[in-house]
All heavy atoms as an XYZ file, in Angstrom:
1014
protein
N       0.849     -1.179      0.005
C      -0.012     -0.006     -0.012
C       0.910      1.243     -0.018
O       1.803      1.343      0.810
C      -0.890     -0.019      1.230
C      -1.829      1.136      1.328
S      -2.934      1.172      2.799
C      -3.516     -0.495      2.894
N       0.640      2.142     -0.889
C       1.468      3.362     -1.009
C       0.719      4.520     -0.427
O      -0.531      4.579     -0.463
C       1.848      3.613     -2.473
C       2.752      2.506     -3.029
C       3.101      2.703     -4.466
O       2.457      3.507     -5.184
O       4.059      2.087     -4.902
N       1.490      5.480      0.066
C       0.914      6.681      0.726
C       1.377      7.978      0.081
O       2.427      7.994     -0.581
C       1.372      6.696      2.201
C       0.657      5.689      3.069
C       0.995      4.359      3.003
C      -0.316      6.100      3.967
C       0.322      3.409      3.804
C      -0.973      5.186      4.749
C      -0.638      3.844      4.676
O      -1.301      2.946      5.435
N       0.612      8.996      0.275
C       0.963     10.361     -0.052
C       1.322     11.047      1.241
O       0.567     11.021      2.196
C      -0.216     11.086     -0.749
O      -0.501     10.436     -1.973
C       0.133     12.576     -1.004
N       2.507     11.684      1.243
C       2.957     12.403      2.436
C       2.556     13.873      2.273
O       2.701     14.456      1.249
C       4.477     12.325      2.512
C       5.096     13.121      3.620
C       5.144     12.587      4.917
C       5.567     14.384      3.419
C       5.719     13.341      5.927
C       6.106     15.151      4.456
C       6.174     14.613      5.700
N       1.936     14.417      3.370
C       1.601     15.832      3.407
C       2.116     16.450      4.701
O       1.684     16.065      5.783
C       0.093     16.078      3.315
C      -0.241     17.564      3.299
C      -0.528     15.400      2.068
N       3.096     17.383      4.531
C       3.556     18.113      5.721
C       2.716     19.384      5.846
O       2.155     19.878      4.862
C       5.045     18.463      5.578
O       5.257     19.426      4.584
N       2.585     19.873      7.085
C       1.757     21.052      7.302
C       0.284     20.765      7.073
O      -0.495     21.639      6.677
N      -0.115     19.556      7.344
C      -1.456     19.080      6.959
C      -2.568     19.729      7.752
O      -3.730     19.739      7.318
C      -1.553     17.547      7.129
N      -2.264     20.338      8.905
C      -3.337     20.926      9.694
C      -3.546     22.407      9.385
O      -4.454     23.008      9.920
C      -3.089     20.726     11.214
O      -1.836     21.304     11.539
C      -3.132     19.237     11.569
N      -2.683     22.965      8.547
C      -2.859     24.376      8.121
C      -3.814     24.437      6.956
O      -4.295     23.421      6.447
N      -4.092     25.642      6.519
C      -5.093     25.850      5.487
C      -4.772     25.141      4.151
O      -5.585     24.375      3.618
N      -3.577     25.430      3.624
C      -3.217     24.837      2.329
C      -2.950     23.339      2.485
O      -3.353     22.531      1.654
C      -2.015     25.574      1.728
C      -2.358     27.016      1.419
C      -1.476     24.870      0.500
C      -1.178     27.893      1.051
N      -2.242     22.977      3.555
C      -1.940     21.542      3.784
C      -3.204     20.758      3.929
O      -3.327     19.648      3.398
N      -4.179     21.262      4.669
C      -5.483     20.566      4.836
C      -6.173     20.430      3.509
O      -6.772     19.392      3.216
C      -6.367     21.299      5.868
C      -7.632     20.560      6.168
C      -8.448     21.232      7.245
C      -9.720     20.494      7.504
N     -10.496     21.132      8.601
N      -6.143     21.498      2.699
C      -6.813     21.439      1.386
C      -6.136     20.326      0.536
O      -6.871     19.592     -0.165
C      -6.689     22.793      0.682
N      -4.825     20.212      0.565
C      -4.178     19.086     -0.161
C      -4.614     17.776      0.393
O      -4.878     16.796     -0.398
C      -2.664     19.233     -0.095
C      -2.053     20.082     -1.174
C      -1.558     21.306     -0.865
C      -2.008     19.614     -2.473
C      -0.994     22.097     -1.845
C      -1.445     20.386     -3.485
C      -0.938     21.640     -3.191
N      -4.649     17.593      1.720
C      -5.049     16.342      2.317
C      -6.495     15.951      1.934
O      -6.775     14.802      1.573
C      -4.922     16.395      3.837
N      -7.366     16.922      1.940
C      -8.778     16.680      1.543
C      -8.855     16.304      0.075
O      -9.556     15.306     -0.276
C      -9.654     17.934      1.815
C     -10.997     17.855      1.128
C      -9.827     18.113      3.332
N      -8.124     16.973     -0.759
C      -8.127     16.652     -2.221
C      -7.615     15.208     -2.418
O      -8.160     14.503     -3.244
C      -7.269     17.665     -2.990
N      -6.562     14.880     -1.719
C      -5.998     13.540     -1.828
C      -6.997     12.442     -1.332
O      -7.134     11.415     -1.964
C      -4.671     13.444     -1.084
S      -3.331     14.333     -1.851
N      -7.636     12.756     -0.244
C      -8.643     11.793      0.307
C      -9.769     11.604     -0.698
O     -10.236     10.472     -0.919
C      -9.163     12.269      1.644
N     -10.202     12.705     -1.325
C     -11.253     12.643     -2.304
C     -10.866     11.734     -3.463
O     -11.686     10.986     -4.006
C     -11.558     14.061     -2.843
O     -11.965     14.868     -1.734
C     -12.663     14.058     -3.861
N      -9.572     11.765     -3.822
C      -9.080     10.893     -4.955
C      -8.788      9.506     -4.469
O      -8.417      8.671     -5.303
C      -7.815     11.535     -5.521
C      -8.108     12.796     -6.307
C      -6.888     13.294     -7.010
C      -7.211     14.513     -7.840
N      -6.160     14.794     -8.844
N      -8.911      9.222     -3.212
C      -8.719      7.854     -2.713
C      -7.297      7.524     -2.352
O      -6.913      6.355     -2.233
N      -6.443      8.565     -2.149
C      -5.059      8.335     -1.809
C      -4.931      8.017     -0.303
O      -5.476      8.766      0.510
C      -4.222      9.526     -2.155
C      -4.144      9.994     -3.594
C      -3.742     11.222     -3.943
C      -4.586      9.141     -4.609
C      -3.685     11.664     -5.263
C      -4.552      9.535     -5.938
C      -4.101     10.801     -6.282
O      -4.056     11.214     -7.573
N      -4.162      7.040      0.021
C      -3.762      6.834      1.390
C      -2.855      7.958      1.841
O      -2.042      8.399      1.049
C      -3.074      5.483      1.600
C      -3.969      4.358      1.151
O      -5.133      4.257      1.591
N      -3.475      3.461      0.297
N      -2.958      8.382      3.082
C      -2.237      9.538      3.515
C      -1.381      9.302      4.778
O      -1.786      8.597      5.689
C      -3.202     10.670      3.861
C      -3.914     11.269      2.652
C      -5.122     12.049      3.094
C      -2.978     12.139      1.846
N      -0.207      9.905      4.769
C       0.642     10.041      5.961
C       0.785     11.542      6.135
O       1.353     12.243      5.342
C       2.000      9.384      5.781
C       2.803      9.278      7.047
C       2.794      8.135      7.804
C       3.522     10.402      7.503
C       3.523      8.075      8.991
C       4.228     10.317      8.711
C       4.219      9.156      9.456
O       4.957      9.085     10.611
N       0.151     12.062      7.224
C       0.142     13.503      7.422
C       0.908     13.876      8.654
O       1.047     13.106      9.609
C      -1.365     13.995      7.535
C      -2.121     13.260      8.638
C      -2.073     13.850      6.181
C      -3.540     13.734      8.890
N       1.442     15.087      8.614
C       2.155     15.584      9.792
C       1.850     17.063      9.987
O       1.499     17.774      9.067
C       3.691     15.362      9.606
O       4.321     15.675     10.857
C       4.302     16.217      8.526
N       1.986     17.453     11.226
C       1.792     18.828     11.707
C       2.296     18.845     13.122
O       2.750     17.786     13.639
N       2.250     19.946     13.787
C       2.774     20.035     15.134
C       1.829     19.479     16.208
O       2.285     19.089     17.266
C       3.150     21.455     15.479
C       4.382     21.943     14.757
C       4.695     23.364     15.056
N       3.677     24.195     14.330
C       3.648     25.504     14.355
N       4.522     26.174     15.059
N       2.729     26.138     13.693
N       0.527     19.457     15.952
C      -0.462     19.134     16.961
C      -1.073     17.714     16.725
O      -1.789     17.544     15.717
C      -1.549     20.188     16.986
O      -2.657     19.734     17.756
N      -0.826     16.826     17.658
C      -1.436     15.491     17.558
C      -2.933     15.597     17.599
O      -3.655     14.854     16.898
C      -0.942     14.596     18.647
N      -3.464     16.501     18.393
C      -4.923     16.667     18.503
C      -5.514     17.115     17.143
O      -6.531     16.538     16.709
C      -5.250     17.679     19.590
C      -6.738     17.858     19.864
C      -7.029     18.860     20.968
O      -6.238     18.908     21.927
O      -8.026     19.558     20.855
N      -4.881     18.085     16.514
C      -5.375     18.539     15.208
C      -5.258     17.457     14.150
O      -6.102     17.306     13.270
C      -4.651     19.797     14.774
C      -5.026     21.031     15.567
C      -4.247     22.248     15.047
C      -4.612     23.464     15.831
N      -3.858     24.688     15.342
N      -4.163     16.695     14.210
C      -3.983     15.572     13.246
C      -5.050     14.536     13.431
O      -5.567     13.997     12.444
C      -2.565     15.020     13.378
C      -1.437     15.911     12.882
C      -0.079     15.424     13.374
C      -1.433     15.980     11.339
N      -5.354     14.191     14.682
C      -6.386     13.202     14.947
C      -7.733     13.674     14.448
O      -8.494     12.905     13.844
C      -6.438     12.896     16.449
C      -7.291     11.663     16.752
O      -7.014     10.612     16.149
O      -8.270     11.785     17.539
N      -8.020     14.946     14.648
C      -9.323     15.539     14.127
C      -9.359     15.480     12.628
O     -10.331     15.091     12.043
C      -9.461     16.985     14.644
O      -9.537     16.977     16.069
C     -10.713     17.612     14.092
N      -8.251     15.847     12.004
C      -8.172     15.832     10.531
C      -8.322     14.373     10.017
O      -9.026     14.165      9.015
C      -6.840     16.425     10.042
C      -6.605     16.394      8.519
C      -7.757     17.072      7.746
C      -5.265     16.991      8.189
N      -7.682     13.453     10.691
C      -7.841     12.040     10.277
C      -9.319     11.647     10.236
O      -9.783     11.010      9.273
C      -7.070     11.160     11.238
C      -7.163      9.661     10.895
C      -6.343      8.834     11.888
C      -6.459      7.348     11.582
N      -5.608      6.541     12.470
N     -10.056     12.008     11.263
C     -11.496     11.641     11.307
C     -12.253     12.383     10.201
O     -13.138     11.784      9.575
C     -12.082     12.024     12.698
C     -11.471     11.203     13.832
C     -11.576      9.713     13.630
O     -12.618      9.205     13.172
O     -10.557      9.013     13.862
N     -11.897     13.610      9.905
C     -12.543     14.361      8.811
C     -12.275     13.684      7.486
O     -13.129     13.617      6.603
C     -12.059     15.811      8.772
C     -12.530     16.645      9.928
C     -11.891     18.039      9.985
O     -11.362     18.471      8.917
O     -11.940     18.671     11.056
N     -11.031     13.199      7.303
C     -10.687     12.545      6.061
C     -11.449     11.245      5.880
O     -11.813     10.884      4.776
C      -9.170     12.331      5.986
C      -8.333     13.621      5.963
C      -6.868     13.307      6.111
C      -8.596     14.409      4.690
N     -11.654     10.497      6.993
C     -12.448      9.261      6.913
C     -13.898      9.524      6.529
O     -14.549      8.722      5.882
C     -12.375      8.510      8.195
C     -11.081      7.736      8.404
C     -10.547      7.606      9.652
C     -10.438      7.115      7.340
C      -9.363      6.914      9.838
C      -9.270      6.385      7.517
C      -8.718      6.293      8.774
N     -14.431     10.666      6.930
C     -15.788     11.046      6.492
C     -15.808     11.240      4.969
O     -16.747     10.828      4.318
C     -16.304     12.303      7.255
C     -17.568     12.836      6.630
C     -16.434     12.014      8.723
N     -14.770     11.881      4.461
C     -14.657     12.126      3.032
C     -14.509     10.791      2.265
O     -15.157     10.605      1.230
C     -13.486     13.079      2.698
C     -13.775     14.458      3.286
C     -13.203     13.130      1.198
C     -12.570     15.331      3.308
N     -13.666      9.919      2.774
C     -13.424      8.646      2.119
C     -13.051      7.599      3.152
O     -11.879      7.508      3.563
C     -12.328      8.784      1.072
C     -12.198      7.521      0.215
O     -12.585      6.481      0.596
N     -11.653      7.715     -0.996
N     -14.007      6.776      3.582
C     -13.738      5.810      4.607
C     -12.856      4.629      4.134
O     -12.405      3.815      4.959
C     -15.119      5.289      4.987
C     -15.987      5.570      3.822
C     -15.391      6.805      3.141
N     -12.561      4.559      2.850
C     -11.742      3.460      2.313
C     -10.247      3.726      2.283
O      -9.490      2.830      1.931
C     -12.237      3.130      0.885
C     -13.688      2.650      0.841
O     -14.079      1.995      1.829
O     -14.364      2.943     -0.113
N      -9.850      4.923      2.685
C      -8.432      5.203      2.680
C      -7.787      4.891      4.028
O      -8.467      4.735      5.021
C      -8.151      6.686      2.326
C      -8.725      7.635      3.398
C      -8.637      7.022      0.944
C      -8.297      9.094      3.216
N      -6.474      4.773      4.014
C      -5.696      4.620      5.222
C      -5.068      5.987      5.540
O      -4.518      6.626      4.654
C      -4.629      3.530      5.047
O      -3.788      3.431      6.204
N      -5.132      6.394      6.801
C      -4.534      7.633      7.226
C      -3.654      7.370      8.443
O      -4.125      6.925      9.474
C      -5.580      8.697      7.535
C      -4.888     10.001      8.004
C      -6.505      8.959      6.365
N      -2.400      7.707      8.317
C      -1.454      7.645      9.391
C      -0.961      9.046      9.688
O      -0.941      9.888      8.762
C      -0.225      6.781      9.019
C      -0.575      5.330      8.734
C      -0.951      4.516      9.993
O      -0.606      4.938     11.114
O      -1.608      3.476      9.839
N      -0.600      9.344     10.914
C      -0.058     10.651     11.217
C       0.988     10.594     12.279
O       1.109      9.630     13.016
C      -1.161     11.651     11.576
C      -1.835     11.403     12.914
C      -1.254     11.830     14.101
C      -3.087     10.795     12.985
C      -1.874     11.655     15.307
C      -3.709     10.593     14.195
C      -3.107     11.036     15.363
O      -3.724     10.811     16.581
N       1.801     11.670     12.288
C       2.860     11.773     13.294
C       2.982     13.295     13.604
O       3.273     14.075     12.704
C       4.187     11.246     12.766
C       5.237     11.113     13.837
C       5.367      9.959     14.577
C       6.105     12.159     14.095
C       6.334      9.808     15.538
C       7.079     12.052     15.080
C       7.195     10.857     15.808
N       2.804     13.653     14.868
C       2.979     15.064     15.264
C       4.479     15.344     15.349
O       5.244     14.606     15.938
C       2.327     15.315     16.614
N       4.894     16.414     14.658
C       6.334     16.659     14.470
C       6.628     18.143     14.388
O       6.029     18.817     13.569
C       6.829     15.924     13.255
S       8.578     16.046     12.971
N       7.597     18.639     15.162
C       8.121     19.954     15.011
C       9.232     19.831     13.984
O      10.288     19.280     14.263
C       8.657     20.484     16.347
C       9.351     21.807     16.213
O       9.508     22.345     15.087
O       9.772     22.374     17.282
N       9.005     20.282     12.776
C       9.929     20.087     11.701
C      11.269     20.826     11.860
O      12.202     20.558     11.126
C       9.258     20.441     10.350
C       8.094     19.571      9.944
C       7.532     20.049      8.593
C       8.487     18.110      9.882
N      11.310     21.752     12.810
C      12.627     22.413     13.066
C      13.582     21.506     13.815
O      14.764     21.792     13.911
C      12.427     23.698     13.861
O      11.957     23.404     15.157
C      11.472     24.673     13.176
N      13.077     20.402     14.338
C      13.862     19.523     15.151
C      14.331     18.264     14.339
O      13.535     17.460     13.901
C      13.044     19.013     16.364
O      13.694     17.951     17.009
N      15.678     18.146     14.200
C      16.201     16.968     13.528
C      15.795     15.696     14.273
O      15.475     14.697     13.645
C      17.737     17.043     13.518
C      18.323     17.926     12.453
C      19.841     17.851     12.424
O      20.327     16.743     12.107
O      20.459     18.881     12.716
N      15.784     15.773     15.618
C      15.402     14.606     16.433
C      13.975     14.187     16.165
O      13.709     12.994     16.020
C      15.611     14.955     17.915
C      15.381     13.813     18.847
C      15.671     14.248     20.296
C      15.381     13.096     21.269
N      15.631     13.464     22.653
N      13.044     15.151     16.076
C      11.682     14.801     15.824
C      11.472     14.281     14.406
O      10.647     13.383     14.184
C      10.753     15.968     16.117
C      10.621     16.249     17.620
C       9.522     17.246     17.960
O       8.469     17.312     17.214
O       9.688     17.965     18.985
N      12.202     14.875     13.432
C      12.066     14.361     12.078
C      12.628     12.930     12.015
O      12.009     12.108     11.334
C      12.827     15.278     11.104
C      12.219     16.632     10.934
C      12.805     17.425      9.750
N      14.243     17.433      9.644
C      15.040     18.465     10.044
N      14.461     19.520     10.632
N      16.316     18.401      9.874
N      13.681     12.659     12.713
C      14.227     11.291     12.730
C      13.232     10.322     13.374
O      13.063      9.199     12.923
C      15.570     11.291     13.443
N      12.562     10.768     14.416
C      11.551      9.938     15.059
C      10.407      9.643     14.114
O       9.849      8.536     14.073
C      11.053     10.601     16.341
N      10.012     10.614     13.306
C       8.935     10.432     12.321
C       9.383      9.389     11.264
O       8.619      8.493     10.894
C       8.534     11.716     11.637
C       7.404     11.544     10.648
S       6.657     13.102     10.079
C       8.062     13.860      9.295
N      10.637      9.488     10.840
C      11.115      8.525      9.837
C      11.147      7.130     10.471
O      10.808      6.135      9.782
C      12.537      8.915      9.324
C      13.157      7.853      8.475
C      12.434     10.246      8.504
N      11.485      7.019     11.710
C      11.462      5.728     12.425
C      10.023      5.166     12.465
O       9.808      3.968     12.297
C      12.034      5.827     13.811
S      13.777      5.988     13.895
N       9.071      6.049     12.702
C       7.637      5.649     12.694
C       7.243      5.143     11.333
O       6.575      4.129     11.191
C       6.777      6.863     13.090
C       5.273      6.515     13.121
O       4.853      5.690     13.977
O       4.544      7.068     12.232
N       7.694      5.834     10.289
C       7.399      5.454      8.894
C       7.976      4.062      8.624
O       7.286      3.175      8.100
C       7.918      6.485      7.915
C       7.104      7.791      7.988
C       8.012      5.952      6.479
C       7.765      8.991      7.367
N       9.218      3.852      9.009
C       9.856      2.560      8.803
C       9.184      1.454      9.616
O       9.014      0.348      9.121
C      11.359      2.655      9.134
C      12.113      3.432      8.128
O      11.637      3.665      7.002
O      13.280      3.847      8.405
N       8.837      1.757     10.859
C       8.206      0.750     11.732
C       6.852      0.282     11.119
O       6.477     -0.874     11.266
C       7.991      1.318     13.118
N       6.177      1.217     10.431
C       4.886      0.875      9.818
C       5.051      0.348      8.401
O       4.061     -0.022      7.762
C       3.975      2.096      9.826
C       3.567      2.517     11.207
C       2.798      3.828     11.224
C       2.385      4.138     12.660
N       1.793      5.472     12.793
N       6.307      0.318      7.895
C       6.545     -0.189      6.538
C       5.903      0.665      5.436
O       5.553      0.109      4.377
N       5.819      1.945      5.659
C       5.149      2.819      4.699
C       6.100      3.159      3.570
O       7.255      3.502      3.790
C       4.619      4.065      5.410
C       3.513      3.685      6.381
C       4.139      5.114      4.435
C       2.977      4.812      7.240
N       5.518      3.130      2.361
C       6.223      3.600      1.156
C       5.384      4.709      0.536
O       4.180      4.789      0.736
C       6.543      2.469      0.152
C       5.243      1.761     -0.261
C       7.533      1.512      0.696
C       5.446      0.734     -1.376
N       6.053      5.601     -0.189
C       5.368      6.779     -0.704
C       5.385      6.830     -2.215
O       6.351      6.403     -2.851
C       6.079      8.038     -0.157
C       5.922      8.168      1.357
C       6.922      7.701      2.155
C       4.785      8.710      1.908
C       6.815      7.808      3.542
C       4.627      8.793      3.292
C       5.659      8.338      4.093
N       4.297      7.360     -2.747
C       4.298      7.625     -4.209
C       4.091      9.108     -4.521
O       4.166      9.526     -5.662
C       3.217      6.781     -4.935
C       1.842      6.967     -4.348
O       1.610      7.797     -3.480
N       0.869      6.242     -4.877
N       3.864      9.863     -3.459
C       3.742     11.341     -3.623
C       4.249     11.992     -2.361
O       4.036     11.481     -1.259
C       2.268     11.775     -3.804
C       1.683     11.365     -5.097
C       0.151     11.681     -5.147
N      -0.499     10.974     -6.162
C      -0.879      9.693     -6.112
N      -0.726      9.022     -4.984
N      -1.460      9.101     -7.109
N       4.894     13.165     -2.525
C       5.358     13.957     -1.425
C       4.797     15.374     -1.631
O       5.082     16.003     -2.667
C       6.882     14.016     -1.339
C       7.439     12.611     -1.172
C       7.322     14.916     -0.147
C       8.963     12.556     -1.323
N       4.067     15.875     -0.662
C       3.529     17.211     -0.736
C       4.046     17.974      0.492
O       3.531     17.823      1.601
C       2.001     17.224     -0.786
C       1.483     16.392     -1.948
C       1.435     18.679     -0.868
C      -0.036     16.171     -2.005
N       5.068     18.777      0.251
C       5.652     19.558      1.344
C       4.986     20.918      1.386
O       5.223     21.784      0.548
C       7.162     19.747      1.103
C       7.964     18.501      1.348
O       7.841     17.920      2.434
N       8.753     18.097      0.395
N       4.114     21.103      2.374
C       3.379     22.347      2.488
C       3.850     23.135      3.729
O       3.755     24.368      3.733
C       1.856     22.069      2.602
C       1.069     23.327      2.703
C       1.411     21.269      1.376
N       4.348     22.447      4.727
C       4.737     23.132      5.987
C       5.721     24.295      5.672
O       6.606     24.133      4.842
C       5.398     22.138      6.923
N       5.466     25.389      6.278
C       6.316     26.512      6.090
C       5.880     27.661      6.995
O       4.764     27.665      7.526
N       6.812     28.574      7.213
C       6.490     29.740      8.053
C       6.912     30.978      7.299
O       7.810     30.990      6.468
C       7.187     29.692      9.401
C       6.667     28.519     10.268
C       8.676     29.550      9.261
N       6.214     32.054      7.609
C       6.506     33.334      6.994
C       6.155     34.440      8.021
O       5.022     34.509      8.448
C       5.708     33.544      5.708
C       5.992     34.860      5.068
O       7.083     35.444      5.253
O       5.136     35.345      4.283
N       7.157     35.156      8.388
C       6.916     36.285      9.264
C       7.020     37.502      8.404
O       8.094     37.835      7.870
C       7.979     36.343     10.406
C       7.974     34.980     11.186
C       7.727     37.500     11.345
C       9.177     34.762     12.025
N       5.919     38.176      8.197
C       5.864     39.258      7.196
C       6.295     40.570      7.740
O       5.478     41.352      8.289
C       4.451     39.294      6.635
C       4.114     37.982      5.964
C       3.042     38.095      4.916
O       2.513     39.189      4.648
N       2.683     36.997      4.335
N       7.579     40.800      7.642
C       8.156     42.125      7.929
C       9.521     42.200      7.213
O       9.968     41.207      6.646
C       8.291     42.339      9.423
C       9.142     41.330     10.159
C       9.103     41.636     11.648
C       9.842     40.552     12.476
N       9.794     40.821     13.901
N      10.093     43.373      7.243
C      11.355     43.550      6.588
C      12.440     42.655      7.146
O      12.485     42.429      8.366
C      11.790     45.019      6.711
N      13.286     42.112      6.291
C      14.353     41.227      6.705
C      15.205     41.789      7.829
O      15.569     41.099      8.765
C      15.191     40.832      5.515
C      16.301     39.846      5.823
C      16.044     38.517      6.032
C      17.613     40.320      5.938
C      17.031     37.623      6.344
C      18.659     39.430      6.264
C      18.366     38.087      6.445
N      15.486     43.053      7.749
C      16.340     43.701      8.751
C      15.687     43.733     10.120
O      16.342     43.924     11.157
C      16.793     45.123      8.306
C      17.702     45.068      7.091
C      15.621     46.044      8.147
N      14.374     43.577     10.168
C      13.658     43.571     11.426
C      13.546     42.171     12.064
O      13.026     42.030     13.186
C      12.239     44.121     11.229
C      12.268     45.609     10.827
O      13.247     46.300     11.207
O      11.320     46.050     10.169
N      14.043     41.144     11.365
C      14.046     39.770     11.888
C      15.205     39.658     12.878
O      16.293     40.219     12.669
C      14.313     38.752     10.788
C      13.191     38.446      9.896
C      12.699     39.362      8.986
C      12.591     37.203      9.897
C      11.668     39.050      8.098
C      11.568     36.861      9.064
C      11.100     37.806      8.175
O      10.075     37.479      7.299
N      15.039     38.819     13.879
C      16.137     38.400     14.701
C      16.821     37.233     13.993
O      16.210     36.548     13.147
C      15.711     37.925     16.106
O      14.908     36.748     15.946
C      14.924     38.981     16.852
N      18.069     36.992     14.288
C      18.757     35.873     13.677
C      18.045     34.554     14.048
O      17.915     33.659     13.211
C      20.219     35.803     14.147
C      21.039     34.613     13.621
C      21.056     34.600     12.103
C      22.451     34.636     14.179
N      17.517     34.455     15.256
C      16.767     33.292     15.665
C      15.544     33.028     14.777
O      15.297     31.920     14.386
C      16.323     33.446     17.146
C      15.602     32.254     17.695
C      15.177     32.467     19.152
O      15.236     33.582     19.685
N      14.777     31.364     19.765
N      14.817     34.083     14.416
C      13.643     33.945     13.576
C      14.040     33.539     12.145
O      13.362     32.758     11.502
C      12.838     35.235     13.538
C      12.097     35.501     14.852
C      11.017     34.503     15.112
C      10.246     34.850     16.332
N       9.203     33.908     16.659
N      15.154     34.118     11.649
C      15.634     33.758     10.321
C      16.018     32.277     10.274
O      15.598     31.549      9.368
C      16.840     34.625      9.887
C      17.483     34.126      8.625
C      16.384     36.100      9.720
N      16.717     31.825     11.274
C      17.105     30.421     11.321
C      15.943     29.515     11.485
O      15.862     28.417     10.883
C      18.143     30.189     12.445
C      19.519     30.861     12.212
C      20.394     30.663     13.402
C      20.152     30.406     10.921
N      14.923     29.940     12.252
C      13.686     29.172     12.428
C      13.032     28.963     11.050
O      12.619     27.839     10.710
C      12.749     29.872     13.411
C      11.384     29.262     13.479
C      11.157     28.108     14.160
C      10.305     29.889     12.829
C       9.877     27.535     14.263
C       9.013     29.351     12.903
C       8.808     28.164     13.621
N      12.927     30.043     10.278
C      12.300     29.944      8.960
C      13.116     28.992      8.048
O      12.521     28.168      7.309
C      12.195     31.314      8.292
C      11.008     32.104      8.849
C      10.788     33.361      8.037
O      11.550     34.293      8.100
N       9.748     33.355      7.208
N      14.405     29.108      8.106
C      15.271     28.265      7.238
C      15.079     26.811      7.672
O      14.982     25.913      6.771
C      16.739     28.689      7.341
C      16.903     30.056      6.652
C      17.663     27.637      6.746
C      18.271     30.694      6.890
N      14.984     26.537      8.955
C      14.811     25.127      9.388
C      13.513     24.513      8.900
O      13.477     23.371      8.490
C      14.935     25.068     10.895
C      16.377     25.196     11.374
C      16.517     25.005     12.863
N      17.893     25.300     13.183
C      18.294     26.360     13.938
N      17.370     27.158     14.459
N      19.558     26.575     14.153
N      12.466     25.312      8.933
C      11.163     24.770      8.477
C      11.093     24.773      6.928
O      10.778     23.757      6.328
C       9.979     25.576      9.019
C       8.676     25.115      8.455
C       9.931     25.466     10.543
N      11.355     25.911      6.348
C      11.131     26.086      4.921
C      12.149     25.381      4.043
O      11.820     24.993      2.924
C      11.085     27.537      4.548
C       9.944     28.284      5.251
O       9.043     27.676      5.855
N       9.979     29.576      5.195
N      13.355     25.291      4.489
C      14.441     24.702      3.646
C      14.929     23.366      4.181
O      14.823     22.339      3.542
C      15.601     25.721      3.524
S      15.144     27.269      2.757
N      15.514     23.427      5.406
C      16.140     22.213      5.986
C      15.146     21.040      6.050
O      15.438     19.938      5.633
C      16.706     22.549      7.353
C      17.370     21.388      8.068
C      17.816     21.744      9.485
O      18.505     22.761      9.629
O      17.424     21.009     10.402
N      14.014     21.272      6.651
C      13.039     20.210      6.823
C      12.571     19.673      5.492
O      12.421     18.460      5.310
C      11.861     20.650      7.696
N      12.287     20.577      4.550
C      11.805     20.147      3.238
C      12.832     19.278      2.533
O      12.513     18.206      2.004
C      11.461     21.381      2.378
O      10.441     22.102      3.016
C      10.987     20.976      0.992
N      14.083     19.717      2.543
C      15.124     18.958      1.876
C      15.386     17.615      2.569
O      15.453     16.558      1.940
C      16.426     19.770      1.753
C      17.594     18.934      1.292
C      16.219     20.973      0.843
N      15.487     17.667      3.905
C      15.816     16.391      4.607
C      14.673     15.388      4.524
O      14.907     14.215      4.294
C      16.192     16.684      6.076
O      15.053     17.093      6.854
N      13.427     15.846      4.614
C      12.312     14.919      4.484
C      12.179     14.379      3.093
O      11.936     13.162      2.920
C      11.008     15.573      4.931
C      10.807     15.745      6.407
C       9.592     16.536      6.748
C      10.781     14.392      7.141
N      12.355     15.219      2.080
C      12.280     14.750      0.713
C      13.337     13.707      0.490
O      13.062     12.652     -0.127
C      12.400     15.932     -0.268
O      11.337     16.819     -0.026
C      12.358     15.432     -1.717
N      14.546     13.924      0.977
C      15.630     12.968      0.824
C      15.262     11.648      1.475
O      15.451     10.577      0.876
C      16.933     13.519      1.453
C      18.100     12.651      1.264
N      18.475     11.713      2.207
C      18.988     12.565      0.235
C      19.560     11.098      1.765
N      19.865     11.555      0.564
N      14.744     11.687      2.694
C      14.384     10.455      3.386
C      13.206      9.747      2.734
O      13.203      8.510      2.599
C      13.995     10.775      4.853
C      15.152     11.192      5.717
C      16.136     10.040      6.013
O      15.836      8.897      5.800
O      17.250     10.385      6.494
N      12.202     10.488      2.237
C      11.013      9.863      1.687
C      11.217      9.318      0.304
O      10.633      8.298     -0.060
C       9.852     10.861      1.718
C       9.444     11.362      3.119
C       8.294     12.319      3.018
C       9.126     10.240      4.074
N      12.088      9.937     -0.481
C      12.388      9.400     -1.802
C      13.037      8.033     -1.681
O      12.804      7.152     -2.464
C      13.290     10.391     -2.581
C      12.402     11.538     -3.110
C      13.970      9.694     -3.764
C      13.171     12.638     -3.801
N      13.846      7.851     -0.625
C      14.422      6.561     -0.364
C      13.376      5.501      0.008
O      13.658      4.305      0.005
C      15.478      6.676      0.747
N      12.186      5.923      0.307
C      11.082      5.054      0.678
C       9.925      5.156     -0.300
O       8.783      5.128      0.016
C      10.615      5.443      2.090
C      11.636      5.134      3.152
C      11.490      6.003      4.378
N      12.421      5.622      5.416
C      13.697      6.046      5.424
N      14.134      6.857      4.506
N      14.540      5.649      6.396
N      10.302      5.252     -1.556
C       9.263      5.465     -2.573
C       8.806      4.122     -3.170
O       9.546      3.139     -3.173
C       9.747      6.380     -3.711
C      10.848      5.828     -4.596
C      11.218      6.827     -5.624
N      12.352      6.337     -6.453
C      13.629      6.673     -6.240
N      13.899      7.510     -5.287
N      14.563      6.197     -6.996
N       7.587      4.163     -3.664
C       7.015      2.995     -4.323
C       7.154      3.149     -5.797
O       8.107      3.751     -6.305
N       6.169      2.677     -6.538
C       6.171      2.752     -7.954
C       5.984      4.191     -8.413
O       5.301      4.971     -7.769
C       5.060      1.877     -8.581
C       5.186      0.409     -8.263
C       6.429     -0.167     -8.922
O       6.701      0.117    -10.101
O       7.131     -0.983     -8.222
N       6.537      4.530     -9.558
C       6.388      5.842    -10.155
C       4.901      6.062    -10.517
O       4.278      5.182    -11.075
C       7.256      6.024    -11.392
C       7.254      7.406    -11.929
C       8.202      7.498    -13.121
C       8.160      8.906    -13.686
N       8.987      9.063    -14.829
N       4.371      7.243    -10.117
C       2.954      7.554    -10.439
C       2.892      8.866    -11.191
O       3.893      9.496    -11.447
C       2.099      7.627     -9.116
O       2.614      8.659     -8.316
C       2.107      6.320     -8.414
N       1.669      9.259    -11.444
C       1.368     10.517    -12.178
C       2.189     11.706    -11.744
O       2.592     11.998    -10.734
C      -0.103     10.865    -12.081
C      -0.583     10.847    -10.650
C      -2.075     11.053    -10.509
O      -2.572     12.129    -10.814
O      -2.705     10.099    -10.096
């Protein structure tokens, strides 16, 4: 059984992707920071399509340790992927010079580091080539 990965699944755009995938009958592995929100989303997705499988893992994508734990969860469940939808991201809308270095690094960790590291890990766990 192959899955579609969606990061940032509990946010507006991420949730829209998860709903669209559920509508098409895709099995989903979703992530976001809140286990409670992920559990609620899982139930909503089952209402849309009760025939899909939905797995989730609450993860702070800025944390290498938490991303590694999520990959361990994926491996423990034997999940393979045919689609990766990286939606998680942060944007603090103000002039760059008004950012603290901590905020800049936070954005880089979510928007760049997490996206690249997860894509690298998930491609290694891919199934058959799809659309």
